[in-house]
C-alpha positions in Angstrom: -20.7 -4.0 81.1 -23.5 -3.8 83.6 -23.1 -0.9 85.2 -21.4 2.8 83.8 -19.9 4.8 86.4 -19.7 8.9 86.6 -16.2 8.8 84.8 -17.5 6.6 82.0 -20.7 8.5 81.5 -18.0 11.7 81.0 -16.1 9.7 78.5 -19.2 8.6 76.6 -20.8 12.1 76.8 -18.1 13.4 75.4 -17.4 10.9 72.4 -21.0 11.3 71.4 -20.2 15.1 71.3 -17.4 14.9 69.2 -19.2 12.0 67.1 -22.1 15.0 66.2 -19.5 17.1 65.3 -17.6 14.9 62.8 -20.5 14.5 61.3 -22.1 18.1 61.2 -21.4 19.5 57.6 -23.1 15.8 56.3 -26.0 16.9 58.8 -26.4 20.5 57.3 -26.5 18.9 53.9 -29.9 16.5 54.8 -32.0 20.1 54.8 -35.1 19.7 52.8 -34.9 23.2 51.4 -32.0 23.3 49.1 -31.2 26.4 50.1 -27.6 28.0 51.5 -28.0 28.0 55.1 -28.9 24.3 56.0 -27.6 24.4 59.6 -29.4 21.5 61.7 -25.7 19.9 62.4 -24.4 23.3 62.9 -27.0 24.0 65.3 -26.7 20.8 67.0 -23.1 20.9 67.3 -22.7 24.2 68.9 -25.2 22.7 71.5 -24.1 20.3 72.6 -20.4 21.5 72.7 -21.4 24.1 74.9 -22.5 21.3 77.3 -19.4 19.1 76.3 -17.0 22.0 77.6 -18.7 22.2 81.0 -18.5 18.3 81.4 -14.8 18.2 80.0 -13.9 20.7 83.0 -14.5 18.4 86.0 -11.8 16.5 87.1 -13.7 14.4 89.7 -17.3 13.9 88.3 -20.5 12.5 90.2 -23.6 11.9 88.0 -24.9 14.7 90.1 -22.6 17.0 89.1 -22.2 15.5 85.1 -26.3 15.9 85.2 -25.8 19.6 86.1 -23.0 20.1 83.3 -25.4 18.0 80.6 -28.1 20.0 81.7 -27.2 23.5 82.1 -24.6 23.5 79.3 -27.2 22.2 76.3 -29.9 24.3 77.8 -28.0 28.1 77.7 -26.2 26.6 74.5 -29.3 25.6 72.9 -29.6 27.2 68.8 -32.5 26.2 66.5 -35.7 24.0 66.8 -33.2 20.9 66.7 -30.6 21.9 69.1 -33.4 23.0 71.8 -34.8 19.8 71.4 -31.6 17.8 71.9 -31.0 20.2 75.1 -34.6 19.0 76.6 -33.7 15.3 75.8 -30.6 16.0 77.9 -32.8 17.6 80.5 -35.1 14.6 81.1 -32.3 11.9 80.8 -30.2 14.0 83.2 -33.3 14.1 85.5 -33.8 10.4 85.7 -29.3 9.7 86.9 -28.3 12.6 89.2 -30.1 10.3 91.6 -28.0 7.2 91.1 -24.0 6.5 91.5 -23.8 4.1 88.4 -26.3 3.3 85.8 -28.0 0.0 84.8 -29.9 -1.1 81.6 -33.0 -0.1 83.6 -31.7 3.5 84.1 -30.9 4.1 80.8 -34.5 2.5 80.3 -36.1 4.9 82.7 -34.1 8.4 81.5 -34.3 7.2 77.9 -37.9 7.7 78.7 -37.7 10.6 80.6 -36.1 12.3 77.9 -38.7 11.5 75.6 -41.3 13.1 77.7 -39.1 16.1 78.7 -38.8 17.2 74.8 -42.3 16.5 73.5 -43.4 18.5 76.4 -41.4 21.0 75.1 -42.6 21.6 71.5 -45.9 23.1 71.2 -47.3 20.6 68.0 -44.8 17.9 67.8 -44.2 16.4 64.4 -43.9 12.7 63.5 -41.2 11.9 61.3 -38.6 14.3 63.1 -36.0 13.6 66.0 -38.9 13.9 68.2 -39.7 10.4 66.9 -36.1 8.9 66.3 -36.0 9.6 70.2 -39.2 7.9 71.2 -38.4 5.1 68.9 -35.1 4.3 71.2 -36.8 5.0 74.5 -39.6 2.2 73.3 -36.7 -0.1 72.3 -35.2 0.4 75.8 -38.2 -0.4 77.9 -38.5 -3.8 75.4 -34.8 -4.8 75.9 -34.6 -4.0 79.9 -36.0 -7.8 80.6 -33.9 -9.3 77.9 -30.4 -8.3 78.6 -28.3 -6.3 81.4 -25.4 -6.3 79.3 -25.2 -2.3 78.6 -22.9 -2.6 75.3 -25.8 -5.0 74.1 -28.6 -3.0 74.8 -27.0 0.0 73.5 -26.2 -1.3 70.2 -29.7 -2.9 69.3 -31.4 0.4 70.7 -29.3 2.3 68.3 -30.2 -0.7 66.0 -33.6 0.3 65.7 -33.1 4.1 65.7 -31.3 3.8 62.8 -34.4 1.9 61.6 -36.4 4.9 62.5 -34.5 6.8 60.8 -35.0 5.3 58.1 -38.7 5.7 58.1 -39.0 9.4 58.4 -39.7 9.6 54.9 -42.7 7.6 55.1 -43.9 9.7 58.0 -42.9 13.1 56.3 -43.9 13.4 52.8 -41.7 16.6 52.2 -38.5 14.2 53.1 -39.5 11.6 50.7 -40.1 13.8 48.0 -36.4 15.5 48.7 -35.0 12.2 49.2 -33.6 12.4 52.7 -33.9 11.5 56.0 -34.5 13.9 59.1 -31.9 15.5 59.6 -32.0 16.1 63.5 -32.7 12.8 64.0 -29.5 11.8 61.9 -28.1 13.9 64.6 -29.3 12.2 67.4 -28.0 8.9 65.9 -24.1 10.5 65.7 -24.4 11.5 69.3 -25.7 8.1 70.2 -22.8 6.1 68.2 -20.2 8.5 69.6 -21.4 7.7 72.8 -21.2 4.2 72.1 -17.4 4.2 70.9 -16.7 6.0 73.7 -17.9 3.0 76.1 -16.2 1.0 73.8 -13.1 2.5 74.7 -12.4 3.3 71.4 -9.6 5.9 70.7 -11.4 9.4 70.1 -9.9 12.8 70.6 -12.2 14.0 73.9 -10.3 17.2 74.0 -12.9 20.3 73.7 -12.8 24.1 73.2 -15.5 26.4 73.5 -18.0 26.5 70.8 -17.6 28.9 68.2 -20.4 29.8 65.6 -17.8 31.8 63.0 -15.7 29.7 61.0 -11.8 29.1 61.6 -9.5 29.3 59.2 -6.8 27.4 61.4 -9.4 24.7 61.1 -8.8 23.8 57.4 -6.2 21.5 58.2 -8.0 18.7 60.2 -11.3 19.3 58.0 -9.3 18.5 55.1 -8.1 15.4 57.5 -11.8 14.5 57.6 -12.5 13.5 54.0 -11.4 10.3 53.7 -14.0 9.6 51.0 -13.3 12.1 48.2 -16.6 11.9 46.1 -19.7 12.4 46.7 -21.8 9.9 44.6 -25.5 10.8 43.9 -27.7 8.4 41.6 -31.3 6.7 41.1 -31.8 3.6 40.0 -34.7 2.6 38.4 -34.8 -1.4 39.7 -35.5 -3.7 36.9 -34.8 -6.9 39.0 -34.9 -8.2 42.6 -34.6 -6.0 44.8 -36.7 -6.7 48.3 -35.5 -5.8 51.7 -32.6 -8.3 52.0 -31.1 -7.0 48.6 -31.4 -3.4 50.0 -29.9 -4.8 53.4 -27.0 -6.4 50.9 -26.4 -3.0 48.9 -26.4 -0.7 51.8 -23.7 -3.5 53.5 -21.9 -3.4 49.9 -21.9 0.4 50.0 -20.5 0.8 53.6 -17.5 -1.0 53.0 -16.8 1.6 50.2 -17.4 4.6 51.7 -19.4 6.0 53.9 -22.4 8.9 55.2 -24.9 6.7 53.1 -28.2 7.5 52.8 -30.7 4.4 50.8 -34.5 5.8 50.4 -36.3 3.3 48.7 -40.0 4.0 47.0 -41.4 1.7 44.8 -39.2 0.8 41.7 -37.4 3.9 42.5 -34.2 4.0 44.7 -32.2 7.0 45.8 -28.4 6.8 46.5 -25.9 9.1 48.2 -22.8 7.5 49.0 -19.0 9.5 50.1 -16.1 6.8 48.0 -13.4 7.4 46.5 -14.1 4.7 43.9 -17.5 6.2 42.1 -17.3 3.5 39.7 -18.0 0.7 42.2 -21.1 2.1 43.5 -22.2 2.4 39.9 -21.4 -0.9 38.8 -22.9 -2.7 41.9 -25.9 -0.1 41.6 -26.6 -1.3 37.6 -26.9 -5.1 38.9 -30.0 -4.1 40.1 -31.5 -1.9 36.9 -30.5 1.3 34.9 -29.7 4.3 36.6 -30.6 8.3 35.9 -29.9 11.7 37.7 -26.2 10.7 38.4 -24.1 13.3 40.1 -19.8 12.7 41.5 -19.0 16.0 42.8 -15.0 16.2 44.0 -15.2 16.7 47.5 -11.6 17.8 47.9 -12.0 20.3 45.1 -14.5 22.1 46.7 -13.4 22.1 49.9 -10.5 23.7 48.8 -12.7 26.2 47.1 -14.9 26.6 50.3 -11.9 27.2 52.3 -11.0 30.3 49.9 -14.9 32.3 50.4 -14.4 31.4 54.0 -11.5 32.9 54.5 -13.1 35.8 52.6 -16.0 35.8 54.3 -14.6 35.6 57.4 -12.5 39.0 57.1 -15.5 40.8 56.3 -17.8 39.2 59.0 -14.9 40.0 61.5 -14.9 44.0 60.4 -18.7 43.8 60.5 -18.7 42.3 63.8 -16.3 44.7 65.3 -18.7 47.7 64.2 -21.7 46.1 65.7 -19.5 45.3 68.9 -19.1 49.0 69.4 -22.5 49.9 69.0 -23.6 47.5 71.1 -21.5 48.2 73.9 -22.3 52.0 73.1 -26.1 50.9 73.4 -25.6 49.0 76.7 -23.5 52.0 78.7 -26.6 53.8 77.7 -29.2 51.0 79.2 -27.8 51.2 82.2 -27.5 55.1 82.9 -31.4 55.2 82.4 -34.1 54.1 84.7 -36.1 51.1 84.7 -38.5 51.5 82.2 -41.9 50.0 81.8 -41.1 47.9 78.6 -38.3 47.3 76.0 -37.6 45.2 72.8 -35.2 42.5 72.2 -35.1 41.8 68.2 -32.7 39.3 66.1 -31.7 41.3 63.1 -29.8 40.7 60.1 -28.4 43.2 57.8 -27.1 46.8 58.8 -30.1 48.1 57.0 -32.6 46.1 59.4 -30.7 46.8 62.6 -31.4 50.3 61.4 -34.8 49.9 60.9 -35.4 47.9 64.0 -33.7 51.0 66.1 -35.8 53.4 64.4 -38.7 51.9 65.6 -38.0 51.5 69.1 -36.0 47.7 69.5 -33.7 48.6 72.6 -31.1 45.9 71.9 -30.5 43.8 68.9 -29.4 40.2 68.2 -27.4 39.6 65.2 -28.8 36.6 63.8 -31.6 35.1 61.6 -31.5 32.4 58.9 -27.1 31.8 58.3 -26.7 31.8 62.3 -29.0 31.0 64.9 -28.7 32.8 68.3 -28.7 30.7 71.2 -30.7 30.3 74.5 -27.2 32.1 76.4 -27.4 35.3 73.5 -31.1 35.5 74.4 -30.1 36.1 78.4 -27.3 38.6 77.9 -29.6 40.4 76.0 -32.1 40.4 78.5 -29.6 41.5 81.2 -28.3 44.5 78.8 -32.5 45.8 78.8 -33.6 47.7 81.7 -37.3 47.3 81.8 -40.3 45.3 83.5 -41.2 43.6 80.5 -39.5 42.5 77.7 -40.8 41.7 73.6 -38.3 39.3 72.3 -38.6 39.5 68.7 -37.0 35.8 67.2 -38.0 36.8 63.4 -37.4 33.2 62.3 -39.3 30.3 62.5 -36.3 28.3 63.9 -34.9 31.0 66.5 -38.8 30.9 68.6 -37.8 27.4 70.8 -34.1 29.5 72.3 -36.5 32.5 72.9 -39.0 30.5 74.8 -36.4 28.2 76.7 -34.6 31.8 77.5 -37.9 33.0 79.7 -37.6 29.8 81.7 -34.6 31.0 83.1 -35.3 34.4 83.9 -37.2 35.7 87.2 -36.4 38.9 87.7 -37.9 40.2 84.3 -41.4 39.5 82.8 -40.5 37.8 79.1 -43.0 37.6 76.6 -42.1 36.1 73.0 -43.7 37.6 70.1 -43.3 34.3 67.9 -42.5 36.4 65.0 -41.5 34.2 61.8 -39.8 36.6 59.2 -38.6 40.0 59.7 -41.2 41.5 58.2 -43.3 39.9 60.8 -41.4 41.2 63.7 -41.5 45.1 62.1 -44.9 44.4 61.8 -45.4 43.6 64.9 -43.5 46.0 66.5 -45.4 49.0 64.7 -48.5 47.6 66.7 -47.7 47.6 70.0 -49.6 50.1 72.2 -48.0 51.3 75.4 -51.3 51.7 77.4 -52.6 48.0 76.8 -51.2 45.1 79.2 -48.5 42.6 78.0 -51.0 39.6 77.3 -53.0 42.0 75.6 -50.2 43.5 73.2 -48.7 40.5 72.2 -52.3 39.3 71.0 -52.9 42.5 68.8 -48.7 41.5 67.7 -49.6 37.7 66.4 -52.7 39.0 65.2 -51.4 41.6 63.6 -48.3 39.6 62.0 -50.8 37.2 60.0 -51.6 39.6 57.9 -47.9 39.9 56.7 -47.3 37.7 53.7 -43.2 37.2 53.4 -41.3 36.2 50.2 -37.3 35.5 50.1 -35.6 35.2 47.3 -32.6 33.2 47.2 -30.3 30.2 45.5 -30.5 26.1 45.7 -27.3 24.4 46.4 -28.2 21.1 45.6 -30.6 19.4 42.7 -33.9 18.4 44.3 -37.9 18.3 43.8 -39.9 20.0 46.4 -43.5 20.5 45.9 -43.6 18.9 42.5 -41.3 21.5 41.6 -38.2 20.1 39.9 -35.0 22.5 41.7 -31.6 22.6 39.9 -28.5 23.6 41.3 -28.1 27.0 41.3 -31.9 28.2 40.5 -32.9 31.2 41.8 -35.5 30.2 44.5 -38.7 32.2 45.9 -39.9 31.1 48.9 -43.3 31.9 50.7 -44.3 31.2 54.2 -45.5 27.6 53.6 -42.5 26.5 50.9 -41.1 27.2 47.7 -43.6 29.6 45.7 -41.1 29.6 42.5 -38.1 28.7 40.9 -36.6 30.7 37.8 -33.0 30.9 36.7 -32.8 35.0 37.3 -33.0 36.9 40.4 -35.4 39.8 39.3 -37.5 37.2 37.0 -37.8 34.9 40.2 -38.8 37.8 42.6 -41.4 38.9 40.1 -42.9 36.0 39.8 -43.0 35.8 44.0 -44.9 38.8 44.0 -47.2 37.9 42.1 -48.1 34.5 44.0 -48.1 37.0 47.3 -50.1 39.5 45.8 -54.2 39.5 46.0 -56.7 41.6 45.6 -56.5 42.9 49.1 -53.2 43.4 49.3 -52.0 47.2 50.1 -48.2 47.5 50.9 -45.2 46.1 49.7 -41.8 46.3 51.3 -38.8 45.4 49.2 -35.8 44.7 51.4 -32.5 44.5 49.3 -29.7 42.1 50.2 -25.9 42.5 50.7 -25.2 40.9 46.9 -28.2 43.5 45.4 -26.6 47.4 44.8 -28.8 50.1 45.1 -29.0 50.8 41.4 -30.3 46.9 41.0 -32.8 47.7 43.6 -34.0 50.4 41.9 -34.6 48.7 38.6 -36.4 46.0 40.1 -38.3 48.5 42.1 -39.7 50.0 39.1 -40.4 46.4 37.6 -42.6 45.9 40.5 -44.6 49.1 40.6 -45.6 48.2 37.0 -46.3 43.9 38.2 -47.9 45.5 40.8 -49.8 49.2 39.9 -52.7 49.1 42.5 -50.4 48.8 45.5 -47.9 50.9 47.4 -44.2 49.8 47.5 -41.7 50.9 49.8 -37.8 50.4 48.7 -35.1 49.7 51.8 -31.8 48.2 52.3 -31.7 45.2 55.0 -27.8 44.4 53.9 -29.1 40.3 54.7 -26.8 38.0 53.6 -27.8 35.1 51.3 -30.9 36.4 50.6 -31.1 38.8 47.6 -34.4 40.1 48.6 -36.9 39.3 51.4 -40.5 41.1 50.3 -43.7 41.5 52.6 -47.1 42.2 51.1 -50.2 43.8 53.1 
């Protein structure tokens, strides 16, 4: 195959989207921090499926209409940092292909390079060992291959092979990946898109039916998800190497694992090899591993059993979420109606909020519109644009309140022409609260942005949640079910009880300059439990003023700020 026409590219793109969707949960599990909201796979899937929906609707595609559908759909549907970067890769890629009738290896190489350049420019401080590194590695390989082959299939296979190699090296570039024993999740997501697209080019049978991407769990998905579990046991262990194990042996071992399972991750570090595989016979993987040395930290989970439990939990969670969303929808509709009646004002605020309590707090300090989201579900660029439409103001300040939402908010600013949009890069909800409180109506938008950012720097945030898997981070050994105290720059404490870990986290955050502590309790904490913890915190930090609020946030037992 020396050329790709628009119809073939359409099929390849949809196949790539399906390739990512099929592996999204596995990619979520590659999250470095063992928190219960690893969402890279979900964010990337929702991003590409927003584009896939537009691509699938084209009955007679041309390169120009395909390019527009891919770029526009992914830009507006982008969620989370990984989703925004993926959308920027597509944006650069489509700029290169939209003016040609057929794609050659030269076109692909140029498109890969342009995609990488566009994505790097979109990130303020690009970090190596991420999806960007994997994309650049494939672009460099594509340029090298242009003079060697005109066969697109051979070209694609070699580019993907090199992409897999670069991905395997990401733990060497980011120590936190190496310590956690995982490769970069965003890079893994990109490789699933590439492999799915290649399947499309090869004519493999793939269900290309595309529905609207939905961030919430649909109960009727259960049967399809059950079908996708081809290998029932998630098997993990560490090999303490005692015999010959060089690069050739590693490739042979990986090949063997591929013959008995999938979702394979093999990471070597001197005399230690971390292994993860999904298989129907864990014993075969263990027997093969024993030929290289002794084993430790062995863990085997029945994924089908866990899947059934998850479906039940999802059903209960979905019912509660639907009820909560209905209430919030009614409140937002009333809010929107009120906004439309009012004359245009000089400024307004949009805040991303989690939980009813935080919503009330933001409205109480002046937020005009709330976007439901946060750690558990990152809102898309489209959500940002819809919110902007609802705020009748000349200048609108957006408070993402999460580091994984900032890029989506900034992307929205480039798609709005009739309003001045200012993104305040708040990484936590307490930072967002501080930013609004320090807004001054008599200052310019630029002066306000500078002041709000400066004031946010005085806020330390701690988050208390539970670990979903065993790992080692920042030299802290973490077991599944442990309670973690996460600070602005990493894990501060690990313990067995919520209150004990929360107190230890506070002690890590408080210093001689600390004056005010704000404690926000989540949906899993009762008011009585929160008041008991407040008393414990007052005894532990007698020199600080402490305020207690109901945040209502899911997953995080407590959010705490120290100023």
